[in-house]
C-alpha positions in Angstrom: 165.5 61.1 103.8 163.8 63.6 101.5 160.2 64.3 102.5 157.6 63.7 99.8 156.0 66.8 98.2 152.3 67.0 99.1 149.2 68.4 97.4 146.4 69.1 99.9 142.9 69.3 98.4 140.0 71.0 100.3 136.7 72.9 99.8 134.6 71.0 97.4 131.1 70.9 95.9 129.3 69.5 98.9 127.4 71.4 101.7 130.3 70.5 104.0 132.7 72.8 102.2 133.3 75.1 105.2 134.4 72.2 107.4 136.7 70.9 104.7 138.2 74.4 104.1 139.0 74.8 107.8 140.4 71.2 108.1 142.4 71.4 104.9 144.1 74.7 105.6 145.0 73.4 109.0 146.5 70.2 107.5 148.5 72.2 105.0 149.8 74.6 107.6 150.9 71.8 109.9 152.7 70.0 107.1 154.6 73.1 106.1 155.7 73.6 109.7 157.1 70.1 109.6 159.2 70.9 106.5 157.0 69.6 103.7 156.7 71.3 100.3 152.9 71.7 100.1 150.7 72.8 97.3 147.1 73.7 98.3 144.3 73.1 95.8 140.9 74.6 96.7 137.8 73.3 95.0 134.9 75.7 94.7 131.2 74.9 95.1 130.9 74.9 91.3 133.8 72.4 90.9 136.6 74.8 89.8 140.1 74.0 91.0 142.3 76.9 92.2 145.8 76.9 93.5 145.8 78.9 96.8 148.6 80.9 98.2 150.7 79.2 100.9 149.3 81.5 103.7 145.7 80.9 102.8 143.8 80.2 106.0 140.2 79.3 106.6 138.4 79.1 109.9 134.8 78.6 111.1 134.1 81.7 113.1 130.3 82.1 113.2 127.2 80.9 111.4 127.2 84.2 109.4 130.9 83.9 108.4 131.5 80.3 107.2 134.7 79.9 105.2 134.4 79.2 101.5 136.8 78.5 98.6 136.1 80.9 95.7 137.6 81.2 92.3 138.9 84.6 93.3 140.9 83.1 96.3 143.7 81.8 94.1 144.9 81.0 90.6 142.8 78.8 88.4 144.6 75.5 87.7 144.2 72.4 85.6 145.9 69.4 87.3 147.3 67.1 84.6 146.5 63.5 85.7 146.8 61.8 82.4 149.2 58.9 81.4 152.8 60.2 81.5 151.9 63.4 83.2 154.2 65.1 85.7 152.4 64.7 89.0 151.5 67.8 90.9 153.1 66.2 94.0 154.4 62.9 95.3 151.3 62.4 97.6 147.8 63.8 97.3 146.0 64.5 100.6 142.2 65.0 100.0 140.8 66.7 103.1 137.3 66.7 101.6 134.0 65.9 103.2 130.7 64.6 101.7 129.9 64.0 98.0 132.5 64.6 95.3 135.3 64.1 97.8 134.8 61.6 100.6 132.5 59.3 98.7 135.0 57.6 96.4 134.7 59.9 93.5 138.0 61.8 93.8 139.6 58.6 95.1 138.7 57.0 91.8 140.3 59.9 89.9 143.5 59.5 91.9 143.4 55.7 91.3 143.1 56.3 87.5 146.1 58.7 87.7 148.1 56.2 89.7 149.1 58.7 92.4 149.3 57.7 96.1 146.8 59.5 98.3 145.9 59.7 101.9 142.8 57.9 103.2 140.5 55.1 102.3 140.1 53.8 98.8 137.1 53.9 96.4 135.0 51.1 97.9 135.5 52.0 101.6 134.9 55.7 100.9 131.7 55.0 99.0 130.4 52.5 101.6 131.1 54.7 104.6 129.5 57.7 103.0 126.3 55.9 102.3 124.6 55.2 105.6 122.1 52.7 104.1 124.7 50.4 102.7 127.2 50.6 105.5 124.5 49.8 108.0 123.2 46.8 105.9 126.7 45.4 105.5 127.6 45.8 109.2 124.2 44.3 110.2 125.0 41.2 108.2 128.2 40.9 110.2 126.4 41.2 113.5 127.7 44.6 114.5 125.4 46.1 117.2 123.6 49.2 115.9 120.3 50.9 116.2 117.2 50.1 114.1 116.8 52.1 110.9 114.7 52.6 107.8 115.4 54.1 104.4 113.4 56.3 102.1 114.7 56.0 98.5 114.7 58.8 96.0 111.2 59.6 94.7 109.4 57.6 97.5 106.9 59.3 99.8 107.2 58.8 103.5 104.7 56.7 105.3 105.0 58.4 108.7 102.8 56.0 110.6 104.8 53.0 109.4 108.1 54.6 110.2 107.0 55.5 113.7 105.5 52.0 114.2 108.9 50.5 113.3 111.3 52.8 115.0 109.3 54.5 117.8 109.9 58.1 118.8 112.0 60.2 118.7 113.5 59.5 115.3 116.6 61.1 113.7 116.0 61.9 110.0 119.2 62.2 108.0 120.5 62.7 104.5 121.9 59.2 103.6 125.1 60.6 102.1 126.3 63.6 104.1 128.0 64.6 107.3 128.7 67.4 109.7 125.2 67.1 111.0 123.8 69.0 108.1 120.2 68.3 107.0 119.5 66.3 110.2 116.3 66.7 112.3 115.2 65.0 115.5 111.5 64.5 115.3 109.2 63.8 118.2 105.9 63.1 116.3 104.7 61.5 113.1 103.4 64.9 112.0 107.0 66.3 111.9 108.4 63.6 109.6 107.4 65.1 106.2 109.0 68.4 107.0 112.2 66.6 108.3 112.3 64.6 105.0 112.1 67.8 103.0 115.0 69.3 105.0 117.1 66.2 104.5 116.4 66.1 100.8 117.8 69.6 100.4 121.1 67.7 101.0 120.5 64.3 99.6 117.4 62.7 97.9 117.9 59.4 99.8 117.0 59.7 103.5 117.7 57.4 106.5 115.5 57.2 109.6 117.3 56.1 112.8 115.7 55.1 116.1 117.0 57.4 118.8 119.0 55.9 121.7 117.5 57.2 125.0 119.9 58.3 127.8 122.9 57.1 125.8 126.4 58.5 125.9 127.8 59.6 122.6 131.4 58.5 122.1 134.0 58.8 119.3 137.4 57.1 118.5 140.1 57.8 116.0 141.6 54.8 114.3 145.1 55.2 112.7 146.9 52.5 110.7 150.6 51.9 111.2 153.2 51.1 108.6 153.2 47.4 109.6 149.5 47.1 109.1 148.4 47.5 112.8 145.8 49.8 114.2 146.0 52.4 116.9 142.7 53.3 118.5 142.3 56.3 120.7 140.6 56.2 124.1 136.9 56.8 123.4 136.2 60.5 124.0 132.7 61.5 125.1 130.7 64.2 123.3 129.4 66.7 125.8 128.2 69.5 123.5 124.5 69.6 122.6 122.5 72.0 120.5 119.2 73.6 121.3 117.3 70.4 120.4 119.5 68.3 122.7 121.9 66.6 120.2 125.3 67.2 118.7 124.2 69.4 115.7 126.4 71.7 113.4 126.3 74.7 115.8 127.3 72.5 118.8 130.1 70.9 116.8 131.6 74.1 115.3 130.3 77.3 116.7 129.0 77.3 120.3 131.4 75.1 122.3 135.1 75.7 122.7 135.5 72.4 124.6 132.8 70.0 123.2 134.6 66.8 124.4 135.7 65.0 127.5 138.9 63.3 126.3 139.2 61.0 129.3 135.7 60.2 130.6 135.0 57.7 133.4 133.4 54.6 131.9 132.1 51.4 133.6 134.7 48.7 133.6 135.4 47.2 130.2 133.5 49.8 128.2 136.5 51.5 126.7 138.0 48.1 125.6 134.6 47.1 124.1 134.4 50.3 122.1 138.0 50.1 120.9 137.4 46.5 119.8 134.3 47.5 117.9 136.2 50.3 116.2 138.9 47.9 115.0 136.3 45.5 113.8 134.3 47.9 111.7 137.5 49.6 110.3 138.5 46.2 108.9 135.0 45.1 107.8 134.6 48.3 105.8 138.1 48.0 104.3 139.1 51.4 105.6 142.6 52.7 105.3 145.0 55.1 107.0 142.5 57.0 109.2 138.8 56.9 110.3 136.6 58.2 113.0 134.2 55.7 114.5 131.1 57.2 116.2 129.2 55.1 118.8 126.6 55.2 121.5 127.0 53.7 124.9 123.5 52.4 125.7 121.8 52.1 129.1 122.4 48.4 128.8 126.1 48.8 128.8 126.5 47.8 125.1 128.4 49.9 122.7 126.4 50.5 119.5 127.9 51.7 116.2 126.5 55.0 114.9 128.7 55.6 111.8 132.2 55.7 110.3 133.8 58.7 108.8 136.8 58.1 106.5 137.9 61.7 106.5 136.9 63.2 109.9 137.2 66.8 110.8 140.9 67.6 110.8 141.2 71.0 112.5 143.5 71.0 115.5 140.4 71.3 117.7 138.5 68.5 116.0 137.7 65.3 118.0 140.1 62.9 116.3 143.2 65.2 116.4 142.4 66.0 120.1 142.0 62.3 120.9 145.3 61.5 119.3 147.0 64.4 121.0 145.8 63.1 124.4 147.4 59.8 123.4 150.7 61.5 122.7 150.5 62.0 118.9 150.5 65.7 118.2 148.5 67.2 115.3 151.6 67.7 113.3 152.8 64.2 113.9 149.3 62.8 112.9 149.2 64.5 109.5 152.8 63.6 108.8 152.1 59.9 109.6 149.2 60.0 107.2 151.5 61.3 104.4 154.0 58.7 105.3 151.4 55.9 105.0 150.4 57.1 101.6 154.0 57.6 100.4 154.7 54.0 101.3 152.2 52.9 98.7 154.1 54.5 95.8 154.0 52.2 92.8 151.2 50.0 94.1 148.2 49.3 91.9 144.7 48.3 92.9 145.3 48.9 96.6 142.1 50.7 97.2 139.5 48.7 95.2 
């Protein structure tokens, strides 16, 4: 059978561009190694689209040398997505993180163009990107999660009220971002205003989350199968912590060559509880193809949901690819399966709404 041609999109306008560039170039390389004809489209911070050479590689090497897609990195390109246009490829693979990529925006563009693409559709992408609304929906369905509060755009923080509701410490996060950017862990009410300012450099809506004390941070990859089933990895445990004691950007990408324990020892039934929760939230949020489900194992033995990422980090050393590799699905097999899932939707309409 002829393999579908693939266009891989990475970079983007969000602050998560370096992670996207590293993930996307890894995906493109793996697909080429498996015999796919791949076109790589880089999106700059200002929103320009450039076709990159086939050997373009991006890697996160240090805080002072983060990869970035620039207009000079390739040839400026206009992708024709109008009615009757000749598609750039059979399948589009957006390896994009954050706003303008993982939040339903580019998925909506692909829907309008009627091209099959890898990953969740418009609604699920938008819901999972917005921590406020995903938390509210899942709370209505009885999914165990920590207490939280929301600061809307333009509102001023009432530090005493937030501390009275959530206690201390509190995590202050941009509501619609990832890769641990813009996040602070605050230990007093006096620190909240500064933490809000930091979060609002990324997003003007802010979420406050009660911290789980002495909890274990765990992650699972969820992969759909062609017959509609779900494969969930054994929950890996996050071991790496930054200077402030949590899994920040530096701990994720710069300081720890082995940030995970892929086969931790859990109390009896915990792994099964976590996997069941991952399946449940994947279905509740109408996710598709792939997701990473982040949780906390509390001192009480309950697995609490943290968040769901519809396009997790996809470098070979990222958590989801490592977890699937430990389960017998190599990085190359994983990205090929994602393309196969998308290609199976050729000709469908309205499958992501």
